[in-house]
TORKOL-4160 file (C-alpha; in steps of 0.2 Angstrom, whole numbers, padded with zeros to 4 digits, m for minus):
116
<pt num="1" X="0010" Y="m0314" Z="0118"/>
<pt num="2" X="0026" Y="m0319" Z="0110"/>
<pt num="3" X="0038" Y="m0310" Z="0099"/>
<pt num="4" X="0044" Y="m0292" Z="0098"/>
<pt num="5" X="0027" Y="m0285" Z="0103"/>
<pt num="6" X="0026" Y="m0294" Z="0120"/>
<pt num="7" X="0029" Y="m0285" Z="0136"/>
<pt num="8" X="0047" Y="m0283" Z="0132"/>
<pt num="9" X="0044" Y="m0276" Z="0115"/>
<pt num="10" X="0032" Y="m0263" Z="0121"/>
<pt num="11" X="0044" Y="m0258" Z="0134"/>
<pt num="12" X="0058" Y="m0255" Z="0121"/>
<pt num="13" X="0046" Y="m0246" Z="0110"/>
<pt num="14" X="0040" Y="m0235" Z="0124"/>
<pt num="15" X="0059" Y="m0231" Z="0129"/>
<pt num="16" X="0063" Y="m0227" Z="0111"/>
<pt num="17" X="0048" Y="m0215" Z="0109"/>
<pt num="18" X="0052" Y="m0207" Z="0126"/>
<pt num="19" X="0070" Y="m0204" Z="0121"/>
<pt num="20" X="0064" Y="m0197" Z="0104"/>
<pt num="21" X="0052" Y="m0185" Z="0113"/>
<pt num="22" X="0065" Y="m0179" Z="0125"/>
<pt num="23" X="0078" Y="m0176" Z="0111"/>
<pt num="24" X="0064" Y="m0166" Z="0101"/>
<pt num="25" X="0060" Y="m0156" Z="0117"/>
<pt num="26" X="0078" Y="m0152" Z="0121"/>
<pt num="27" X="0081" Y="m0147" Z="0103"/>
<pt num="28" X="0065" Y="m0135" Z="0103"/>
<pt num="29" X="0071" Y="m0127" Z="0119"/>
<pt num="30" X="0089" Y="m0124" Z="0112"/>
<pt num="31" X="0081" Y="m0117" Z="0096"/>
<pt num="32" X="0070" Y="m0105" Z="0105"/>
<pt num="33" X="0084" Y="m0098" Z="0116"/>
<pt num="34" X="0095" Y="m0096" Z="0100"/>
<pt num="35" X="0080" Y="m0087" Z="0091"/>
<pt num="36" X="0078" Y="m0076" Z="0106"/>
<pt num="37" X="0096" Y="m0071" Z="0106"/>
<pt num="38" X="0096" Y="m0068" Z="0087"/>
<pt num="39" X="0080" Y="m0057" Z="0089"/>
<pt num="40" X="0088" Y="m0047" Z="0103"/>
<pt num="41" X="0104" Y="m0045" Z="0093"/>
<pt num="42" X="0094" Y="m0039" Z="0078"/>
<pt num="43" X="0084" Y="m0027" Z="0089"/>
<pt num="44" X="0100" Y="m0019" Z="0097"/>
<pt num="45" X="0108" Y="m0018" Z="0080"/>
<pt num="46" X="0093" Y="m0008" Z="0073"/>
<pt num="47" X="0094" Y="0003" Z="0088"/>
<pt num="48" X="0112" Y="0006" Z="0086"/>
<pt num="49" X="0109" Y="0012" Z="0068"/>
<pt num="50" X="0099" Y="0026" Z="0075"/>
<pt num="51" X="0113" Y="0033" Z="0086"/>
<pt num="52" X="0121" Y="0045" Z="0074"/>
<pt num="53" X="0138" Y="0053" Z="0077"/>
<pt num="54" X="0143" Y="0070" Z="0068"/>
<pt num="55" X="0161" Y="0077" Z="0069"/>
<pt num="56" X="0162" Y="0096" Z="0067"/>
<pt num="57" X="0178" Y="0106" Z="0068"/>
<pt num="58" X="0179" Y="0108" Z="0086"/>
<pt num="59" X="0167" Y="0096" Z="0093"/>
<pt num="60" X="0159" Y="0079" Z="0091"/>
<pt num="61" X="0140" Y="0076" Z="0093"/>
<pt num="62" X="0131" Y="0059" Z="0096"/>
<pt num="63" X="0112" Y="0059" Z="0095"/>
<pt num="64" X="0101" Y="0045" Z="0100"/>
<pt num="65" X="0087" Y="0045" Z="0086"/>
<pt num="66" X="0080" Y="0029" Z="0092"/>
<pt num="67" X="0063" Y="0028" Z="0102"/>
<pt num="68" X="0071" Y="0019" Z="0116"/>
<pt num="69" X="0084" Y="0025" Z="0129"/>
<pt num="70" X="0102" Y="0019" Z="0129"/>
<pt num="71" X="0108" Y="0012" Z="0145"/>
<pt num="72" X="0126" Y="0017" Z="0141"/>
<pt num="73" X="0134" Y="0027" Z="0127"/>
<pt num="74" X="0153" Y="0025" Z="0126"/>
<pt num="75" X="0163" Y="0035" Z="0114"/>
<pt num="76" X="0179" Y="0024" Z="0110"/>
<pt num="77" X="0187" Y="0031" Z="0095"/>
<pt num="78" X="0182" Y="0042" Z="0080"/>
<pt num="79" X="0189" Y="0045" Z="0063"/>
<pt num="80" X="0185" Y="0059" Z="0051"/>
<pt num="81" X="0188" Y="0060" Z="0032"/>
<pt num="82" X="0198" Y="0076" Z="0028"/>
<pt num="83" X="0201" Y="0080" Z="0010"/>
<pt num="84" X="0198" Y="0061" Z="0006"/>
<pt num="85" X="0211" Y="0055" Z="0019"/>
<pt num="86" X="0206" Y="0047" Z="0036"/>
<pt num="87" X="0211" Y="0057" Z="0051"/>
<pt num="88" X="0210" Y="0051" Z="0069"/>
<pt num="89" X="0200" Y="0063" Z="0080"/>
<pt num="90" X="0207" Y="0067" Z="0097"/>
<pt num="91" X="0199" Y="0074" Z="0113"/>
<pt num="92" X="0206" Y="0080" Z="0129"/>
<pt num="93" X="0210" Y="0065" Z="0141"/>
<pt num="94" X="0199" Y="0072" Z="0155"/>
<pt num="95" X="0184" Y="0073" Z="0143"/>
<pt num="96" X="0169" Y="0063" Z="0148"/>
<pt num="97" X="0167" Y="0049" Z="0135"/>
<pt num="98" X="0154" Y="0037" Z="0144"/>
<pt num="99" X="0136" Y="0043" Z="0146"/>
<pt num="100" X="0123" Y="0033" Z="0155"/>
<pt num="101" X="0104" Y="0033" Z="0152"/>
<pt num="102" X="0104" Y="0043" Z="0136"/>
<pt num="103" X="0085" Y="0047" Z="0132"/>
<pt num="104" X="0077" Y="0046" Z="0115"/>
<pt num="105" X="0082" Y="0061" Z="0105"/>
<pt num="106" X="0095" Y="0066" Z="0118"/>
<pt num="107" X="0112" Y="0073" Z="0111"/>
<pt num="108" X="0129" Y="0073" Z="0119"/>
<pt num="109" X="0144" Y="0084" Z="0114"/>
<pt num="110" X="0162" Y="0081" Z="0115"/>
<pt num="111" X="0175" Y="0095" Z="0113"/>
<pt num="112" X="0189" Y="0090" Z="0102"/>
<pt num="113" X="0207" Y="0094" Z="0102"/>
<pt num="114" X="0214" Y="0105" Z="0088"/>
<pt num="115" X="0226" Y="0095" Z="0077"/>
<pt num="116" X="0243" Y="0103" Z="0076"/>
């Protein structure tokens, strides 16, 4: 055989096909990882929407309304709307603000400081 499709031509075509298949396999793997990360992020966001905070006059309450437990619930800051104006909510420095293993339906309370 002579020309491109001789032994050298088949070797080149085989190398190109193998390279192409490898690139496609790598792309599919990366795509799968990205889709799983996006799905997990969406799942976590949906669960976070079911964790509801309520601020009353002298305490705050956070309830896990989701069907799954939370591994960690951390209260970082809170703001309230008083007479149409945002007000930063304060709590005592020694108040517990990190809760671990919060079961479905479980609530946690946080005593608030009175504003002077």
